[in-house]
C-alpha positions, 0 to 999 in steps of 0.5 A: 500500500502506497499512499502517494500512489493512491493520492495521485490516482485522482482529485477525488481520491485526494479530496476524500483522503484529505477530508478524513485526514483533517477530520479523523474522528468523522464517520459518514455515509457515502452520501454525506461524503459526496456532499462534503467533497462535492462529487457524484455519489456513485463515484464517491462510493467507488473510491470509498471502497478502494480506500477501504481495500487499501487500509486508509478507511474503515467500513462500518456496515449497518443494515441500511447503509455503510459508514466510513471512518479514517484508519487508526493506524499511526504508521498509515496516518504518517504515510498519508500525511507525507503523501498529502504534503507531496 
């Protein structure tokens, strides 16, 4: 997992990662996140799932929706911080 590579995939990847990095205690749904980053709901959902697969986000599944939160892994957070600065 290389946060630098993921941050550079698209502006949407970067925007979502930056949102969670700046709000590390947030838990939100794909619809809520799409409002925050001003992007298409479907595109946001796809990127969220990619970021879960990469270990940057965690998915919290409930019967009606899924909430997403930032990783709690300090090493990952440090790598993400460097990737966002670069």
